[in-house]
N, CA, C and O atoms as a Tripos MOL2 file, in Angstrom:
@<TRIPOS>MOLECULE
protein
  260   259    65     0     0
PROTEIN
NO_CHARGES

@<TRIPOS>ATOM
      1 N         111.1980  115.8190  144.3280 N.3       1 MET1
      2 CA        111.5370  116.4600  142.9940 C.3       1 MET1
      3 C         111.1660  115.1440  142.2360 C.2       1 MET1
      4 O         110.5280  115.2610  141.1900 O.2       1 MET1
      5 N         111.5150  113.8970  142.6830 N.am      2 ASN2
      6 CA        111.5390  112.6730  142.0400 C.3       2 ASN2
      7 C         109.7680  112.3760  141.8110 C.2       2 ASN2
      8 O         109.3300  111.9730  140.7340 O.2       2 ASN2
      9 N         109.0070  112.6140  142.8480 N.am      3 ASP3
     10 CA        107.4850  112.5210  142.6410 C.3       3 ASP3
     11 C         106.8960  113.4740  141.8120 C.2       3 ASP3
     12 O         105.8400  113.2000  141.2410 O.2       3 ASP3
     13 N         107.5530  114.7910  141.6370 N.am      4 ARG4
     14 CA        106.8010  115.6380  140.4180 C.3       4 ARG4
     15 C         107.5880  115.1850  138.9670 C.2       4 ARG4
     16 O         107.1760  115.5180  137.8550 O.2       4 ARG4
     17 N         108.3230  114.6850  139.1150 N.am      5 VAL5
     18 CA        108.7820  113.6830  137.5640 C.3       5 VAL5
     19 C         108.0430  112.6780  137.1160 C.2       5 VAL5
     20 O         107.5540  112.5250  135.9970 O.2       5 VAL5
     21 N         107.9790  111.8260  138.2970 N.am      6 LYS6
     22 CA        106.8230  110.9700  137.8420 C.3       6 LYS6
     23 C         105.4830  111.2900  137.3940 C.2       6 LYS6
     24 O         104.8130  110.5800  136.6440 O.2       6 LYS6
     25 N         105.1720  112.2640  137.8340 N.am      7 GLU7
     26 CA        103.7600  112.4260  137.5940 C.3       7 GLU7
     27 C         104.0440  113.6510  136.1030 C.2       7 GLU7
     28 O         102.9370  114.0690  135.7640 O.2       7 GLU7
     29 N         104.8850  114.1070  135.4460 N.am      8 PHE8
     30 CA        104.9570  114.8640  134.2330 C.3       8 PHE8
     31 C         105.0790  113.4110  133.3420 C.2       8 PHE8
     32 O         105.7200  112.3700  133.4860 O.2       8 PHE8
     33 N         104.0420  113.9640  132.2810 N.am      9 GLN9
     34 CA        103.6290  113.2400  131.0130 C.3       9 GLN9
     35 C         103.6740  114.0450  130.0290 C.2       9 GLN9
     36 O         102.8300  114.9360  129.9380 O.2       9 GLN9
     37 N         104.8090  113.8690  128.9640 N.am     10 ARG10
     38 CA        105.0500  115.0810  127.5970 C.3      10 ARG10
     39 C         103.6890  114.6980  126.7970 C.2      10 ARG10
     40 O         103.1070  113.6160  126.7180 O.2      10 ARG10
     41 N         103.4780  115.5830  126.4040 N.am     11 GLU11
     42 CA        101.9110  115.7750  125.4170 C.3      11 GLU11
     43 C         102.5640  115.4650  123.9250 C.2      11 GLU11
     44 O         101.8260  115.0730  123.0200 O.2      11 GLU11
     45 N         103.9580  115.6570  123.7150 N.am     12 GLY12
     46 CA        104.3410  115.4410  122.2080 C.3      12 GLY12
     47 C         104.9590  114.4460  122.1070 C.2      12 GLY12
     48 O         105.8080  114.4550  122.9990 O.2      12 GLY12
     49 N         105.0310  113.5270  121.4950 N.am     13 LEU13
     50 CA        105.6460  112.3150  121.4210 C.3      13 LEU13
     51 C         106.2480  112.2190  119.8690 C.2      13 LEU13
     52 O         105.6750  112.3930  118.7930 O.2      13 LEU13
     53 N         107.4800  111.9090  120.1420 N.am     14 SER14
     54 CA        108.3210  111.2590  118.8830 C.3      14 SER14
     55 C         107.6190  109.9850  118.2330 C.2      14 SER14
     56 O         106.8510  109.1710  118.7440 O.2      14 SER14
     57 N         108.1680  110.0820  116.8430 N.am     15 VAL15
     58 CA        107.5830  108.8870  116.1490 C.3      15 VAL15
     59 C         107.9370  107.5210  116.7130 C.2      15 VAL15
     60 O         107.2600  106.5250  116.4590 O.2      15 VAL15
     61 N         108.9940  107.5010  117.4680 N.am     16 SER16
     62 CA        109.4800  106.4750  117.9890 C.3      16 SER16
     63 C         108.4930  106.0460  118.9030 C.2      16 SER16
     64 O         107.8520  105.0070  118.7500 O.2      16 SER16
     65 N         108.3390  106.9480  119.9990 N.am     17 GLU17
     66 CA        107.3920  106.7430  121.0660 C.3      17 GLU17
     67 C         105.8150  106.4630  121.0470 C.2      17 GLU17
     68 O         105.1390  105.8180  121.8480 O.2      17 GLU17
     69 N         105.4790  107.0720  120.0090 N.am     18 ALA18
     70 CA        103.9070  106.6510  119.5380 C.3      18 ALA18
     71 C         103.9730  105.6060  118.8360 C.2      18 ALA18
     72 O         102.9210  104.9670  118.8180 O.2      18 ALA18
     73 N         105.1150  105.0340  118.0350 N.am     19 CYS19
     74 CA        104.9410  103.7590  117.8670 C.3      19 CYS19
     75 C         104.9660  102.8270  118.9160 C.2      19 CYS19
     76 O         104.1050  101.9480  118.9490 O.2      19 CYS19
     77 N         105.8540  102.9020  119.7980 N.am     20 HIS20
     78 CA        105.7300  102.1830  120.8490 C.3      20 HIS20
     79 C         104.4230  102.1220  122.0750 C.2      20 HIS20
     80 O         104.0340  101.1590  122.7340 O.2      20 HIS20
     81 N         104.0810  103.1590  122.0690 N.am     21 ILE21
     82 CA        102.5190  103.2490  122.9250 C.3      21 ILE21
     83 C         101.2870  102.4980  121.9880 C.2      21 ILE21
     84 O         100.3390  101.8680  122.4580 O.2      21 ILE21
     85 N         101.5620  102.7370  120.5420 N.am     22 ALA22
     86 CA        100.3600  102.2480  119.5800 C.3      22 ALA22
     87 C         100.5700  100.5630  119.2800 C.2      22 ALA22
     88 O          99.7170   99.8480  118.7540 O.2      22 ALA22
     89 N         101.9150  100.1240  119.7480 N.am     23 GLY23
     90 CA        102.0550   98.6300  119.3120 C.3      23 GLY23
     91 C         102.3340   98.5500  117.6100 C.2      23 GLY23
     92 O         102.2160   97.4710  117.0280 O.2      23 GLY23
     93 N         102.7120   99.7880  116.8900 N.am     24 VAL24
     94 CA        102.9990   99.4720  115.5890 C.3      24 VAL24
     95 C         104.2790   99.7730  114.8870 C.2      24 VAL24
     96 O         104.9750  100.5970  115.4800 O.2      24 VAL24
     97 N         104.6990   99.3650  113.9110 N.am     25 GLY25
     98 CA        106.0090   99.9280  113.4350 C.3      25 GLY25
     99 C         105.8820  101.0470  112.9640 C.2      25 GLY25
    100 O         104.8210  101.6720  112.9580 O.2      25 GLY25
    101 N         107.3750  101.5960  112.3300 N.am     26 ARG26
    102 CA        107.4310  102.9650  112.1830 C.3      26 ARG26
    103 C         106.5890  103.1760  110.6910 C.2      26 ARG26
    104 O         105.8840  104.1540  110.4410 O.2      26 ARG26
    105 N         106.8320  102.0490  109.7910 N.am     27 THR27
    106 CA        106.1670  102.1750  108.4170 C.3      27 THR27
    107 C         104.6300  102.1060  108.6580 C.2      27 THR27
    108 O         103.8880  102.8380  108.0030 O.2      27 THR27
    109 N         104.2720  101.4720  109.3370 N.am     28 LYS28
    110 CA        102.6190  101.6070  109.4460 C.3      28 LYS28
    111 C         102.2920  102.6970  110.3450 C.2      28 LYS28
    112 O         101.1120  103.0480  110.3640 O.2      28 LYS28
    113 N         102.9460  103.1700  110.9350 N.am     29 LEU29
    114 CA        102.7080  104.7500  111.4830 C.3      29 LEU29
    115 C         102.6430  105.8930  110.5560 C.2      29 LEU29
    116 O         101.7960  106.7720  110.7200 O.2      29 LEU29
    117 N         103.5310  105.9280  109.5490 N.am     30 TYR30
    118 CA        103.7920  107.0650  108.5560 C.3      30 TYR30
    119 C         102.5030  106.7230  107.6090 C.2      30 TYR30
    120 O         101.8170  107.6180  107.1140 O.2      30 TYR30
    121 N         102.2410  105.2930  107.4050 N.am     31 GLU31
    122 CA        100.9020  105.2820  106.2990 C.3      31 GLU31
    123 C          99.6080  105.7200  107.1290 C.2      31 GLU31
    124 O          98.7350  106.3350  106.5150 O.2      31 GLU31
    125 N          99.4380  105.4530  108.4350 N.am     32 PHE32
    126 CA         98.6540  106.5700  109.1460 C.3      32 PHE32
    127 C          98.4970  107.9800  108.8980 C.2      32 PHE32
    128 O          97.5380  108.7150  108.6650 O.2      32 PHE32
    129 N          99.8860  108.1410  109.0350 N.am     33 LEU33
    130 CA        100.0520  109.7580  109.0040 C.3      33 LEU33
    131 C          99.8030  110.3430  107.6100 C.2      33 LEU33
    132 O          99.1000  111.3510  107.5340 O.2      33 LEU33
    133 N         100.4170  109.6930  106.2910 N.am     34 SER34
    134 CA        100.1330  109.8110  105.2200 C.3      34 SER34
    135 C          98.6520  109.9100  104.6410 C.2      34 SER34
    136 O          98.3600  110.7470  103.7870 O.2      34 SER34
    137 N          97.6210  108.8870  105.2280 N.am     35 SER35
    138 CA         96.4270  108.7670  104.9140 C.3      35 SER35
    139 C          95.7630  109.9230  105.6160 C.2      35 SER35
    140 O          94.6460  110.1610  105.1560 O.2      35 SER35
    141 N          96.1430  110.7080  106.6060 N.am     36 GLY36
    142 CA         95.4670  111.4130  107.2060 C.3      36 GLY36
    143 C          94.4660  110.9980  108.3540 C.2      36 GLY36
    144 O          93.5420  111.6380  108.8550 O.2      36 GLY36
    145 N          94.9260  109.7580  108.6100 N.am     37 ALA37
    146 CA         93.9490  109.0550  109.9140 C.3      37 ALA37
    147 C          94.7120  109.4990  111.1130 C.2      37 ALA37
    148 O          94.0150  109.5670  112.1250 O.2      37 ALA37
    149 N          96.1310  109.8610  111.2810 N.am     38 LEU38
    150 CA         96.5160  110.3590  112.2920 C.3      38 LEU38
    151 C          97.3570  111.6330  111.9390 C.2      38 LEU38
    152 O          98.0340  111.6100  110.9110 O.2      38 LEU38
    153 N          97.3480  112.7840  112.7700 N.am     39 THR39
    154 CA         98.0380  113.8780  112.5670 C.3      39 THR39
    155 C          99.4000  114.2040  113.2070 C.2      39 THR39
    156 O          99.6410  114.0850  114.4080 O.2      39 THR39
    157 N         100.2120  114.6060  112.3190 N.am     40 ALA40
    158 CA        101.5310  115.4460  113.4030 C.3      40 ALA40
    159 C         101.9160  116.5790  113.2080 C.2      40 ALA40
    160 O         101.6590  117.2250  112.1920 O.2      40 ALA40
    161 N         102.5830  116.9710  114.1580 N.am     41 ARG41
    162 CA        102.9420  118.4250  114.0130 C.3      41 ARG41
    163 C         104.7550  118.4350  113.9480 C.2      41 ARG41
    164 O         105.4860  117.6470  114.5480 O.2      41 ARG41
    165 N         105.1160  119.3780  113.1910 N.am     42 LYS42
    166 CA        106.4440  119.6800  112.9920 C.3      42 LYS42
    167 C         107.0470  120.9070  113.9730 C.2      42 LYS42
    168 O         106.5180  122.0110  114.1090 O.2      42 LYS42
    169 N         108.4520  120.3840  114.7140 N.am     43 VAL43
    170 CA        108.7510  121.2180  115.5270 C.3      43 VAL43
    171 C         109.8410  121.4420  114.5060 C.2      43 VAL43
    172 O         110.1640  120.2660  114.3390 O.2      43 VAL43
    173 N         110.4900  122.0080  113.8510 N.am     44 GLY44
    174 CA        111.8320  122.4470  112.9550 C.3      44 GLY44
    175 C         111.8460  121.1870  112.2360 C.2      44 GLY44
    176 O         111.0110  120.9470  111.3640 O.2      44 GLY44
    177 N         113.0170  120.1430  112.6600 N.am     45 LYS45
    178 CA        112.8120  118.8050  111.7200 C.3      45 LYS45
    179 C         112.2430  117.9650  112.2800 C.2      45 LYS45
    180 O         112.0890  116.9340  111.6260 O.2      45 LYS45
    181 N         111.7270  117.9840  113.5690 N.am     46 LYS46
    182 CA        111.2810  116.8450  114.2750 C.3      46 LYS46
    183 C         109.7480  116.6520  114.3560 C.2      46 LYS46
    184 O         108.9210  117.4990  114.6930 O.2      46 LYS46
    185 N         109.5490  115.4670  114.0080 N.am     47 THR47
    186 CA        107.8920  115.3470  113.8980 C.3      47 THR47
    187 C         107.4010  114.9970  115.3590 C.2      47 THR47
    188 O         108.0230  114.3400  116.1950 O.2      47 THR47
    189 N         106.1770  115.5650  115.4870 N.am     48 LEU48
    190 CA        105.7710  115.1720  117.0170 C.3      48 LEU48
    191 C         104.2020  114.6300  116.8570 C.2      48 LEU48
    192 O         103.5240  115.1910  115.9970 O.2      48 LEU48
    193 N         103.7350  113.8140  117.4600 N.am     49 ILE49
    194 CA        102.5250  113.3510  117.4320 C.3      49 ILE49
    195 C         102.2080  113.7690  118.8770 C.2      49 ILE49
    196 O         102.9530  113.4940  119.8180 O.2      49 ILE49
    197 N         100.8130  114.5930  119.0200 N.am     50 LEU50
    198 CA        100.2640  114.8660  120.1730 C.3      50 LEU50
    199 C          99.4340  113.7480  120.7790 C.2      50 LEU50
    200 O          98.4740  113.2960  120.1540 O.2      50 LEU50
    201 N          99.7960  113.2590  122.0570 N.am     51 ARG51
    202 CA         99.3830  112.3310  123.0340 C.3      51 ARG51
    203 C          97.5740  112.2630  122.6640 C.2      51 ARG51
    204 O          97.0500  111.1940  122.3490 O.2      51 ARG51
    205 N          97.0900  113.0560  122.7260 N.am     52 GLN52
    206 CA         95.4610  113.2320  122.6250 C.3      52 GLN52
    207 C          95.1580  112.7200  121.2770 C.2      52 GLN52
    208 O          94.2610  111.9090  121.0480 O.2      52 GLN52
    209 N          95.9880  113.2560  120.3470 N.am     53 ASP53
    210 CA         95.6440  112.7150  118.6490 C.3      53 ASP53
    211 C          95.6470  111.1540  118.6570 C.2      53 ASP53
    212 O          94.6640  110.4820  118.3470 O.2      53 ASP53
    213 N          96.9550  110.6040  119.0750 N.am     54 LEU54
    214 CA         97.3490  109.2110  119.2370 C.3      54 LEU54
    215 C          96.4280  108.2900  119.9860 C.2      54 LEU54
    216 O          96.3780  107.0880  119.7260 O.2      54 LEU54
    217 N          95.7440  108.8250  120.8570 N.am     55 MET55
    218 CA         94.6480  108.4870  121.9560 C.3      55 MET55
    219 C          93.1450  108.3590  121.0450 C.2      55 MET55
    220 O          92.3830  107.3920  121.0390 O.2      55 MET55
    221 N          93.0360  109.3200  120.4900 N.am     56 ARG56
    222 CA         91.8170  109.5290  119.5710 C.3      56 ARG56
    223 C          91.7790  108.5550  118.5730 C.2      56 ARG56
    224 O          90.8300  107.8120  118.3240 O.2      56 ARG56
    225 N          93.2080  108.6110  117.8400 N.am     57 PHE57
    226 CA         93.1310  107.4740  116.6790 C.3      57 PHE57
    227 C          92.9040  106.1730  117.0240 C.2      57 PHE57
    228 O          92.0660  105.4410  116.4990 O.2      57 PHE57
    229 N          93.8710  105.8050  118.1650 N.am     58 LEU58
    230 CA         93.3150  104.2450  118.6200 C.3      58 LEU58
    231 C          92.3540  104.0070  118.9580 C.2      58 LEU58
    232 O          91.9920  102.8640  118.6810 O.2      58 LEU58
    233 N          91.3250  104.9210  119.7690 N.am     59 ALA59
    234 CA         89.8690  104.6850  120.0320 C.3      59 ALA59
    235 C          89.0240  104.9450  119.1980 C.2      59 ALA59
    236 O          87.8510  105.0220  119.5640 O.2      59 ALA59
    237 N          89.3160  105.1210  118.0650 N.am     60 ASN60
    238 CA         88.6320  105.1640  116.7670 C.3      60 ASN60
    239 C          89.0280  104.1060  115.8380 C.2      60 ASN60
    240 O          88.5350  104.1990  114.7140 O.2      60 ASN60
    241 N          89.9500  102.9450  116.1000 N.am     61 LEU61
    242 CA         90.1710  101.7590  115.2700 C.3      61 LEU61
    243 C          89.1720  101.1240  115.2460 C.2      61 LEU61
    244 O          88.4630  101.3080  116.2350 O.2      61 LEU61
    245 N          88.5950  100.0630  114.1280 N.am     62 PRO62
    246 CA         87.7590   99.1810  114.4070 C.3      62 PRO62
    247 C          87.8690   98.3610  115.4670 C.2      62 PRO62
    248 O          89.0170   98.1350  115.8520 O.2      62 PRO62
    249 N          86.7980   97.7580  116.1540 N.am     63 LYS63
    250 CA         86.9500   96.5740  117.0960 C.3      63 LYS63
    251 C          87.2970   95.0360  116.0600 C.2      63 LYS63
    252 O          87.0390   94.7640  114.8870 O.2      63 LYS63
    253 N          87.7540   94.5390  116.7920 N.am     64 ALA64
    254 CA         88.3840   93.1290  116.3710 C.3      64 ALA64
    255 C          87.0140   92.2270  116.3050 C.2      64 ALA64
    256 O          86.0330   92.4590  117.0110 O.2      64 ALA64
    257 N          87.0820   91.3760  115.5420 N.am     65 ALA65
    258 CA         85.7150   90.5840  115.3940 C.3      65 ALA65
    259 C          86.0310   89.4520  116.1740 C.2      65 ALA65
    260 O          85.2030   88.5530  116.3210 O.2      65 ALA65
@<TRIPOS>BOND
     1     1     2 1
     2     2     3 1
     3     3     4 2
     4     3     5 am
     5     5     6 1
     6     6     7 1
     7     7     8 2
     8     7     9 am
     9     9    10 1
    10    10    11 1
    11    11    12 2
    12    11    13 am
    13    13    14 1
    14    14    15 1
    15    15    16 2
    16    15    17 am
    17    17    18 1
    18    18    19 1
    19    19    20 2
    20    19    21 am
    21    21    22 1
    22    22    23 1
    23    23    24 2
    24    23    25 am
    25    25    26 1
    26    26    27 1
    27    27    28 2
    28    27    29 am
    29    29    30 1
    30    30    31 1
    31    31    32 2
    32    31    33 am
    33    33    34 1
    34    34    35 1
    35    35    36 2
    36    35    37 am
    37    37    38 1
    38    38    39 1
    39    39    40 2
    40    39    41 am
    41    41    42 1
    42    42    43 1
    43    43    44 2
    44    43    45 am
    45    45    46 1
    46    46    47 1
    47    47    48 2
    48    47    49 am
    49    49    50 1
    50    50    51 1
    51    51    52 2
    52    51    53 am
    53    53    54 1
    54    54    55 1
    55    55    56 2
    56    55    57 am
    57    57    58 1
    58    58    59 1
    59    59    60 2
    60    59    61 am
    61    61    62 1
    62    62    63 1
    63    63    64 2
    64    63    65 am
    65    65    66 1
    66    66    67 1
    67    67    68 2
    68    67    69 am
    69    69    70 1
    70    70    71 1
    71    71    72 2
    72    71    73 am
    73    73    74 1
    74    74    75 1
    75    75    76 2
    76    75    77 am
    77    77    78 1
    78    78    79 1
    79    79    80 2
    80    79    81 am
    81    81    82 1
    82    82    83 1
    83    83    84 2
    84    83    85 am
    85    85    86 1
    86    86    87 1
    87    87    88 2
    88    87    89 am
    89    89    90 1
    90    90    91 1
    91    91    92 2
    92    91    93 am
    93    93    94 1
    94    94    95 1
    95    95    96 2
    96    95    97 am
    97    97    98 1
    98    98    99 1
    99    99   100 2
   100    99   101 am
   101   101   102 1
   102   102   103 1
   103   103   104 2
   104   103   105 am
   105   105   106 1
   106   106   107 1
   107   107   108 2
   108   107   109 am
   109   109   110 1
   110   110   111 1
   111   111   112 2
   112   111   113 am
   113   113   114 1
   114   114   115 1
   115   115   116 2
   116   115   117 am
   117   117   118 1
   118   118   119 1
   119   119   120 2
   120   119   121 am
   121   121   122 1
   122   122   123 1
   123   123   124 2
   124   123   125 am
   125   125   126 1
   126   126   127 1
   127   127   128 2
   128   127   129 am
   129   129   130 1
   130   130   131 1
   131   131   132 2
   132   131   133 am
   133   133   134 1
   134   134   135 1
   135   135   136 2
   136   135   137 am
   137   137   138 1
   138   138   139 1
   139   139   140 2
   140   139   141 am
   141   141   142 1
   142   142   143 1
   143   143   144 2
   144   143   145 am
   145   145   146 1
   146   146   147 1
   147   147   148 2
   148   147   149 am
   149   149   150 1
   150   150   151 1
   151   151   152 2
   152   151   153 am
   153   153   154 1
   154   154   155 1
   155   155   156 2
   156   155   157 am
   157   157   158 1
   158   158   159 1
   159   159   160 2
   160   159   161 am
   161   161   162 1
   162   162   163 1
   163   163   164 2
   164   163   165 am
   165   165   166 1
   166   166   167 1
   167   167   168 2
   168   167   169 am
   169   169   170 1
   170   170   171 1
   171   171   172 2
   172   171   173 am
   173   173   174 1
   174   174   175 1
   175   175   176 2
   176   175   177 am
   177   177   178 1
   178   178   179 1
   179   179   180 2
   180   179   181 am
   181   181   182 1
   182   182   183 1
   183   183   184 2
   184   183   185 am
   185   185   186 1
   186   186   187 1
   187   187   188 2
   188   187   189 am
   189   189   190 1
   190   190   191 1
   191   191   192 2
   192   191   193 am
   193   193   194 1
   194   194   195 1
   195   195   196 2
   196   195   197 am
   197   197   198 1
   198   198   199 1
   199   199   200 2
   200   199   201 am
   201   201   202 1
   202   202   203 1
   203   203   204 2
   204   203   205 am
   205   205   206 1
   206   206   207 1
   207   207   208 2
   208   207   209 am
   209   209   210 1
   210   210   211 1
   211   211   212 2
   212   211   213 am
   213   213   214 1
   214   214   215 1
   215   215   216 2
   216   215   217 am
   217   217   218 1
   218   218   219 1
   219   219   220 2
   220   219   221 am
   221   221   222 1
   222   222   223 1
   223   223   224 2
   224   223   225 am
   225   225   226 1
   226   226   227 1
   227   227   228 2
   228   227   229 am
   229   229   230 1
   230   230   231 1
   231   231   232 2
   232   231   233 am
   233   233   234 1
   234   234   235 1
   235   235   236 2
   236   235   237 am
   237   237   238 1
   238   238   239 1
   239   239   240 2
   240   239   241 am
   241   241   242 1
   242   242   243 1
   243   243   244 2
   244   243   245 am
   245   245   246 1
   246   246   247 1
   247   247   248 2
   248   247   249 am
   249   249   250 1
   250   250   251 1
   251   251   252 2
   252   251   253 am
   253   253   254 1
   254   254   255 1
   255   255   256 2
   256   255   257 am
   257   257   258 1
   258   258   259 1
   259   259   260 2
@<TRIPOS>SUBSTRUCTURE
     1 MET1         2 RESIDUE 1 A MET
     2 ASN2         6 RESIDUE 1 A ASN
     3 ASP3        10 RESIDUE 1 A ASP
     4 ARG4        14 RESIDUE 1 A ARG
     5 VAL5        18 RESIDUE 1 A VAL
     6 LYS6        22 RESIDUE 1 A LYS
     7 GLU7        26 RESIDUE 1 A GLU
     8 PHE8        30 RESIDUE 1 A PHE
     9 GLN9        34 RESIDUE 1 A GLN
    10 ARG10       38 RESIDUE 1 A ARG
    11 GLU11       42 RESIDUE 1 A GLU
    12 GLY12       46 RESIDUE 1 A GLY
    13 LEU13       50 RESIDUE 1 A LEU
    14 SER14       54 RESIDUE 1 A SER
    15 VAL15       58 RESIDUE 1 A VAL
    16 SER16       62 RESIDUE 1 A SER
    17 GLU17       66 RESIDUE 1 A GLU
    18 ALA18       70 RESIDUE 1 A ALA
    19 CYS19       74 RESIDUE 1 A CYS
    20 HIS20       78 RESIDUE 1 A HIS
    21 ILE21       82 RESIDUE 1 A ILE
    22 ALA22       86 RESIDUE 1 A ALA
    23 GLY23       90 RESIDUE 1 A GLY
    24 VAL24       94 RESIDUE 1 A VAL
    25 GLY25       98 RESIDUE 1 A GLY
    26 ARG26      102 RESIDUE 1 A ARG
    27 THR27      106 RESIDUE 1 A THR
    28 LYS28      110 RESIDUE 1 A LYS
    29 LEU29      114 RESIDUE 1 A LEU
    30 TYR30      118 RESIDUE 1 A TYR
    31 GLU31      122 RESIDUE 1 A GLU
    32 PHE32      126 RESIDUE 1 A PHE
    33 LEU33      130 RESIDUE 1 A LEU
    34 SER34      134 RESIDUE 1 A SER
    35 SER35      138 RESIDUE 1 A SER
    36 GLY36      142 RESIDUE 1 A GLY
    37 ALA37      146 RESIDUE 1 A ALA
    38 LEU38      150 RESIDUE 1 A LEU
    39 THR39      154 RESIDUE 1 A THR
    40 ALA40      158 RESIDUE 1 A ALA
    41 ARG41      162 RESIDUE 1 A ARG
    42 LYS42      166 RESIDUE 1 A LYS
    43 VAL43      170 RESIDUE 1 A VAL
    44 GLY44      174 RESIDUE 1 A GLY
    45 LYS45      178 RESIDUE 1 A LYS
    46 LYS46      182 RESIDUE 1 A LYS
    47 THR47      186 RESIDUE 1 A THR
    48 LEU48      190 RESIDUE 1 A LEU
    49 ILE49      194 RESIDUE 1 A ILE
    50 LEU50      198 RESIDUE 1 A LEU
    51 ARG51      202 RESIDUE 1 A ARG
    52 GLN52      206 RESIDUE 1 A GLN
    53 ASP53      210 RESIDUE 1 A ASP
    54 LEU54      214 RESIDUE 1 A LEU
    55 MET55      218 RESIDUE 1 A MET
    56 ARG56      222 RESIDUE 1 A ARG
    57 PHE57      226 RESIDUE 1 A PHE
    58 LEU58      230 RESIDUE 1 A LEU
    59 ALA59      234 RESIDUE 1 A ALA
    60 ASN60      238 RESIDUE 1 A ASN
    61 LEU61      242 RESIDUE 1 A LEU
    62 PRO62      246 RESIDUE 1 A PRO
    63 LYS63      250 RESIDUE 1 A LYS
    64 ALA64      254 RESIDUE 1 A ALA
    65 ALA65      258 RESIDUE 1 A ALA
């Protein structure tokens, strides 16, 4: 059972989890959401960011000079 739990990875991330993974603060993440650069889903009152959307967003950020 413990091995199965380690393999499990949620696809829907909370705003806090997405901030942690992306390395940005809540304000910046909400700026990305309001600009349409990153999309979110709603489940009732909860905001979820799909892991694949977050990874795509991060991969498309401009490279540092």
